[in-house]
C-alpha positions in Angstrom: 103.3 105.8 81.3 104.4 109.4 80.8 105.5 111.0 84.0 106.8 114.5 84.6 107.3 116.8 87.6 106.8 120.4 88.4 107.8 122.5 91.5 105.5 122.4 94.4 105.2 126.1 94.3 103.8 125.9 90.8 100.7 124.0 92.0 99.6 126.8 94.4 98.5 124.0 96.8 101.2 124.1 99.4 102.0 126.5 102.2 104.8 129.0 102.3 106.2 127.2 105.3 106.6 124.0 103.2 108.1 125.9 100.3 110.6 127.5 102.6 111.5 124.1 104.1 112.0 122.5 100.7 114.3 125.4 99.7 116.2 125.1 103.0 115.3 128.6 104.2 118.0 129.5 106.8 115.3 130.6 109.3 114.0 127.0 109.5 117.4 125.3 109.8 117.5 125.4 113.6 114.3 123.3 113.8 115.5 120.1 112.1 118.5 117.8 112.5 119.5 117.1 108.9 117.9 118.0 105.6 116.9 114.8 103.6 119.6 114.2 100.9 121.2 111.0 100.0 124.5 112.2 101.5 122.8 113.1 104.8 121.7 109.5 105.3 125.3 108.3 105.8 125.7 110.5 109.0 122.2 109.6 110.1 123.0 105.9 109.9 126.2 106.3 111.9 124.4 108.2 114.6 121.4 105.9 114.8 123.5 102.8 114.8 125.6 104.1 117.7 122.6 105.0 119.8 120.0 102.2 119.1 120.1 99.5 121.7 120.4 95.9 120.7 117.8 95.0 123.4 115.3 97.4 121.7 115.9 95.7 118.3 115.3 92.3 119.8 112.1 93.6 121.5 110.9 95.0 118.2 111.6 92.0 116.0 110.0 89.6 118.5 106.8 91.7 118.7 106.6 92.0 115.0 106.9 88.3 114.4 104.0 87.8 116.9 101.9 90.6 115.3 102.2 89.0 111.9 101.0 85.6 113.2 97.5 87.1 112.8 97.8 86.9 109.0 97.1 83.5 107.4 100.1 84.0 105.1 102.9 86.5 105.2 104.5 87.5 101.9 108.1 86.3 101.5 109.3 89.9 101.0 107.8 90.8 104.4 109.3 87.7 106.0 112.7 88.6 104.6 112.5 92.2 106.0 111.3 90.9 109.4 114.5 88.8 109.5 116.7 91.6 108.3 115.4 93.8 111.1 117.3 91.6 113.6 120.6 92.8 112.0 122.4 95.9 113.3 123.1 97.0 109.7 119.3 97.3 108.9 117.4 100.6 109.2 113.9 101.7 108.6 112.2 104.5 106.7 108.8 105.1 108.2 105.5 106.8 107.5 102.4 106.8 109.8 98.8 107.4 109.2 95.3 107.0 110.7 93.3 103.8 110.1 91.1 105.3 107.4 88.3 102.9 106.2 89.5 101.3 102.9 92.7 103.5 103.1 90.8 106.9 102.9 92.3 109.5 100.6 94.9 108.8 97.9 97.7 110.4 99.9 97.7 107.4 102.3 98.9 105.3 99.3 101.4 108.0 98.3 103.0 108.0 101.7 103.7 104.3 101.6 104.8 104.4 97.9 107.3 107.1 98.9 108.9 105.0 101.7 109.2 102.0 99.5 110.9 103.9 96.7 113.2 105.7 99.1 114.3 102.4 100.6 115.2 101.2 97.1 117.2 104.3 96.4 119.1 104.0 99.7 119.9 100.3 99.0 121.4 101.3 95.7 123.5 104.1 97.3 124.5 102.1 100.4 124.5 98.4 99.4 126.2 97.2 102.6 123.1 98.2 104.6 119.4 97.1 104.4 116.4 99.4 104.5 112.9 98.3 105.5 109.9 100.4 104.6 107.6 100.7 107.7 104.0 101.8 108.1 103.2 102.9 111.7 99.5 102.3 112.4 98.0 105.2 114.2 95.9 102.6 116.2 95.8 104.6 119.4 94.2 107.6 117.9 90.6 108.2 118.9 89.4 110.7 116.3 86.9 108.3 114.7 85.1 111.0 112.7 88.3 111.6 110.7 88.6 108.0 109.6 85.1 106.6 109.2 84.4 107.6 105.6 85.8 107.7 102.1 84.9 109.3 98.8 84.4 107.0 95.9 82.9 107.5 92.4 81.2 110.7 93.5 79.7 109.2 96.7 80.6 109.5 100.4 80.5 106.1 102.1 80.4 106.4 105.9 80.6 104.0 108.8 78.8 104.6 112.1 79.2 102.4 115.1 79.1 102.5 118.9 81.9 102.9 121.4 84.2 105.2 119.4 85.8 107.0 122.3 88.7 104.6 122.7 91.7 103.7 120.5 90.3 103.2 116.9 92.6 100.3 116.4 90.6 98.3 118.9 87.2 99.0 117.3 85.1 96.0 116.4 83.8 96.2 112.8 80.1 96.1 113.7 78.0 97.6 110.9 80.9 98.2 108.5 79.9 95.4 106.1 76.3 96.7 105.7 77.1 100.4 105.7 80.3 100.4 103.5 81.3 97.1 102.0 77.9 96.4 100.6 77.9 99.7 98.8 81.1 99.0 96.8 80.8 98.3 93.1 81.3 94.7 92.1 84.6 95.6 90.2 86.3 96.5 93.5 89.1 94.0 94.2 87.9 91.3 96.6 90.9 91.9 98.9 89.3 95.2 100.0 86.2 93.4 101.3 88.1 90.4 102.7 90.4 92.5 104.8 87.4 93.6 106.9 85.3 90.4 106.6 88.2 88.3 108.0 89.3 90.6 110.8 88.0 91.3 114.3 89.3 94.9 114.8 90.1 97.9 112.7 93.8 97.6 113.3 93.8 93.9 112.2 91.8 94.9 109.0 94.2 97.6 108.1 97.2 95.3 108.6 95.6 92.8 106.2 94.7 95.3 103.6 98.1 97.1 103.6 99.8 93.7 103.5 97.7 92.8 100.4 98.5 96.0 98.7 102.2 96.3 99.6 103.3 93.0 100.9 105.2 92.2 97.7 107.3 95.3 98.3 108.3 94.2 101.8 106.3 96.8 103.7 106.3 96.1 107.5 103.3 97.4 109.5 104.0 98.2 113.2 101.1 98.1 115.7 102.3 100.5 118.5 99.4 99.6 120.8 101.2 96.6 122.1 102.1 95.9 125.7 105.3 94.2 124.6 106.5 97.4 122.9 105.4 100.1 125.4 108.3 99.5 127.9 110.6 101.4 125.7 108.5 104.5 126.5 108.5 104.0 130.3 111.5 106.3 131.0 109.8 109.0 129.0 106.5 108.5 130.8 108.3 109.0 134.2 110.1 112.1 133.0 107.0 113.6 131.5 104.9 113.0 134.6 107.5 114.6 136.9 108.9 117.5 134.9 107.0 117.9 131.5 110.1 118.6 129.4 108.3 118.0 126.1 105.9 120.9 126.9 108.8 123.2 127.7 110.7 122.2 124.6 107.7 122.7 122.2 106.8 126.0 123.9 110.3 127.3 123.2 110.2 126.0 119.6 106.8 127.7 119.0 108.1 131.0 120.3 111.1 130.7 118.0 109.0 129.7 115.0 106.6 132.7 115.5 109.6 135.0 115.9 110.9 133.7 112.5 107.5 134.4 110.9 105.9 131.0 111.0 102.7 129.6 112.7 103.1 126.4 114.8 101.0 123.4 113.5 100.1 121.7 116.8 99.2 122.7 120.3 101.1 121.3 123.2 99.8 120.6 126.7 101.8 120.3 130.0 101.1 116.5 129.9 101.1 115.1 126.3 99.8 111.8 127.4 96.5 109.8 127.4 95.4 107.0 129.7 93.8 103.9 128.3 92.7 100.5 129.5 91.0 97.6 127.8 87.6 98.5 129.0 87.6 102.3 128.8 88.1 105.2 126.4 91.3 107.0 125.7 91.3 110.0 128.1 93.7 112.9 128.4 96.0 113.2 131.5 96.2 116.5 133.3 98.0 117.9 136.3 95.8 119.3 139.0 96.9 120.4 142.5 100.0 118.2 142.4 98.2 115.1 141.2 97.9 113.4 137.8 94.2 113.3 136.9 92.5 111.2 134.2 90.0 113.5 132.5 86.3 112.5 132.6 87.0 109.8 135.3 87.5 109.6 139.0 91.1 108.4 138.6 93.8 110.5 140.1 97.2 109.8 141.7 100.0 111.7 143.3 102.8 112.2 140.8 105.1 109.6 142.2 102.3 107.0 142.3 101.5 107.8 138.7 105.1 107.3 137.8 105.1 103.9 139.5 102.0 103.0 137.6 103.6 104.0 134.4 106.7 102.0 135.1 104.6 98.9 136.0 102.0 99.3 133.2 103.3 101.5 130.4 100.7 99.9 128.1 98.1 102.0 130.0 99.7 105.2 128.7 99.4 106.6 125.2 101.4 109.4 123.7 99.7 112.3 121.9 100.9 114.0 118.7 103.9 115.5 120.5 105.3 112.3 122.0 104.2 109.8 119.4 107.2 110.6 117.2 109.5 110.1 120.1 108.0 106.7 120.8 108.5 105.8 117.2 112.1 106.8 117.2 112.9 105.0 120.5 111.4 101.8 119.1 112.6 101.7 115.5 116.1 101.8 113.9 114.7 104.7 111.9 116.5 107.1 109.6 113.7 109.2 108.0 110.0 110.0 108.6 107.9 110.6 105.5 104.8 112.8 106.1 102.5 115.3 104.6 102.8 119.0 104.8 101.1 119.4 108.2 103.3 116.6 109.6 106.5 118.2 108.3 105.3 121.4 110.0 104.7 119.8 113.5 107.8 117.6 113.3 109.8 120.8 113.1 108.3 121.8 116.5 109.9 118.7 118.1 113.6 119.0 117.7 113.9 120.2 121.3 112.1 117.1 122.5 114.5 114.8 120.7 117.5 116.8 122.0 116.2 116.6 125.6 115.9 112.8 125.4 119.1 112.4 123.4 117.4 110.5 120.7 118.5 111.3 117.1 115.8 113.2 115.3 115.1 111.5 111.9 115.3 113.2 108.6 111.9 114.7 107.8 110.8 114.2 104.2 107.7 115.5 102.5 105.9 112.6 100.9 105.4 112.5 97.2 102.3 114.2 95.8 100.8 113.4 92.5 98.0 114.1 90.0 96.9 111.0 88.2 95.2 111.7 84.8 93.4 108.7 83.3 93.2 108.0 79.6 89.7 109.4 79.2 90.5 112.6 81.0 93.7 113.0 79.1 91.9 112.7 75.8 89.4 115.4 76.8 92.3 117.7 77.8 94.0 117.3 74.5 90.8 118.1 72.6 90.6 121.3 74.6 94.2 122.2 73.8 95.3 121.8 77.5 97.9 119.8 79.3 97.5 118.4 82.8 99.8 121.1 84.2 97.3 123.8 82.9 94.7 122.5 85.3 96.5 124.0 88.3 95.5 127.4 87.0 92.2 129.2 88.0 89.2 128.2 85.9 88.7 131.8 84.4 92.2 131.7 83.0 91.6 128.2 81.6 88.4 129.4 79.9 90.3 132.1 78.0 92.8 129.5 76.9 90.1 127.1 75.8 88.3 130.0 74.0 91.4 130.7 72.0 91.8 126.9 71.2 88.2 126.6 70.0 88.2 129.8 68.0 86.0 131.9 70.2 86.3 135.6 69.6 87.1 137.5 72.9 84.5 140.1 73.5 85.7 143.4 74.7 84.0 146.8 74.3 86.9 148.6 76.0 87.6 150.6 72.8 84.0 151.6 72.5 83.9 152.7 76.1 87.0 154.8 75.5 85.4 156.5 72.5 82.2 157.1 74.4 84.2 158.7 77.2 85.9 161.0 74.7 82.5 162.0 73.1 81.0 162.8 76.5 84.1 164.7 77.5 83.6 166.9 74.4 79.9 167.3 75.2 80.7 168.2 78.9 83.2 170.8 77.7 80.5 172.4 75.4 78.0 172.4 78.3 80.5 174.1 80.5 80.9 176.9 78.0 77.2 177.4 77.1 75.4 176.5 80.3 77.3 175.1 83.3 74.1 173.9 85.0 73.9 171.2 82.3 77.3 169.6 83.2 75.7 167.3 85.8 73.0 166.3 83.3 75.8 165.3 80.8 77.6 163.3 83.5 74.4 161.4 84.4 73.7 160.6 80.8 77.3 159.4 80.4 76.9 157.1 83.3 73.7 155.6 81.8 75.4 155.2 78.4 78.5 153.5 80.0 76.2 151.1 81.8 74.4 150.3 78.7 77.6 149.4 76.8 78.9 147.4 79.8 75.6 145.4 79.8 75.9 144.8 76.1 79.5 143.5 76.7 78.2 141.0 79.2 75.4 139.8 76.9 77.8 139.4 74.0 80.3 137.5 76.2 77.5 135.2 77.3 76.5 134.6 73.7 80.1 133.7 72.9 80.3 131.4 75.8 77.0 129.7 74.9 78.3 129.1 71.4 81.1 127.0 73.0 79.1 125.7 76.0 80.1 122.1 75.4 83.8 122.8 75.6 83.3 124.9 78.8 81.2 122.2 80.4 84.0 119.7 79.6 86.6 122.0 81.1 84.5 122.5 84.3 83.9 118.8 84.6 87.6 118.0 84.2 88.5 120.6 86.8 86.1 119.1 89.3 87.1 115.5 88.6 90.8 116.1 88.9 90.5 118.8 91.6 87.4 117.7 93.5 85.9 120.4 95.8 88.7 122.7 94.6 91.4 120.6 96.3 94.1 118.3 95.1 92.9 114.9 93.9 95.0 113.1 96.5 93.2 114.8 99.4 89.8 113.6 98.3 89.7 110.5 96.1 90.2 106.9 97.2 92.7 104.6 95.5 89.8 102.4 94.3 88.8 105.1 91.8 92.0 104.3 90.0 92.7 100.6 90.9 89.4 99.3 89.5 90.4 100.5 86.0 94.2 100.2 86.4 95.3 97.2 88.6 99.0 98.1 88.0 98.6 101.6 89.5 100.7 101.0 92.7 103.6 99.5 90.8 103.5 102.4 88.3 103.3 104.9 91.2 106.4 103.5 92.9 108.3 103.6 89.6 107.2 107.2 89.0 108.1 108.6 92.4 111.5 110.2 93.1 111.3 111.1 96.9 114.4 113.2 97.1 113.6 115.3 94.0 111.1 117.2 96.1 108.8 117.9 93.2 105.1 117.3 92.4 104.5 114.3 90.1 102.1 114.3 87.2 101.2 110.8 85.9 99.4 110.3 82.6 97.8 107.0 81.8 98.8 105.7 78.5 
């Protein structure tokens, strides 16, 4: 399968912030710990190993063994990695994502493929250590509207259910079979249906599906909404309730980013915590008149009482986007976080948070991005004289290129307009000599004549386009298929749009990616 790369900047689809980060712009260097290179991992391992408690490793491995008991069968590669996590020479590379129905957009798959490939590369470079790819389920998130749909074969499939204000991982799957699964084409792999049909909650279904897709690569999924894991966060909860250091650290980072010419990605609050129980929704915590208040409820405590509650029941507290990365790094022997562009942006707001809590900030790596061009689309591109890379250019430019390829004459009456202007200039000069009152009349007639020629140019151009309408329709269709809604394919299409025709896609993807090359990948189906 032919694979080649191009710079992210050449796609026109990524922010200047991201381009500057990838180029290690000096203005951004104060906002991260180490830049992700193979050499940087050595120092990161040494630092993490020295500061990661053995008790936390034991807590993590015990909880993971219990979490995986919900699966009827665990792939040997996952079993091996669960065992390796008990060793102090084992580290993780982590990505996290929301629990999108049927995995949501393609970039979910690309995130996980990136961490798997990076772990392989690290093992080759540092064979005395082991590296486990980890998927952190965003099960405590409550933004149901962001995860309840997918785009597949030109249709939007959407799930609607009751009681969506709490952690999405706890959602029962009522209505999903009728609203989504029943709409899937018969050629969709059975595992996609079975993951939901055999599960009780959305988090369980996602673990099953991800295990089916990536179990052979040893991917370990971590469910953070677990009472056995939350005690590692208890000291942070107490500190945040009393003094709000994360808010202060992020505020300082935001001011520094803005001074450097960048816009912060996420908004921070004095309390970056939510409160949750088994029965209720996930509600934001706020400070009000010296008390900790649970928004939209009657619950409130004096600060020290809230601290005692957090120490006794840390599972009732949920970190937001500012503190979730800290929870992850406290819990895992992690070296690197792999995220999308927006995630890279907000992680760079958090260095002060890690510094305050004396937790090593991981390397922050942009996930691999890709354009996948199937065999049919590739054949059409070649007939039009285009390559996949050409499609990143605007449609009008592509039309000109296609016009040249199909032999369309470019219509331009610019020379005629120039000659017309010269003729009227001579007439205007004559009028000036003979009767100056006619100069305005000459100008008016010139404007009419210029408009007539311009109109003829448009009609001739339209005639030329009509002559090659089939080619242009193919071009527009390809542009829409590979860049749906004017965006990157990976931000819209679901992996099933590829897997149903190419069952080996995930293996091909992992082979194609080179995470540390920091380039956009173009994959052509043979």
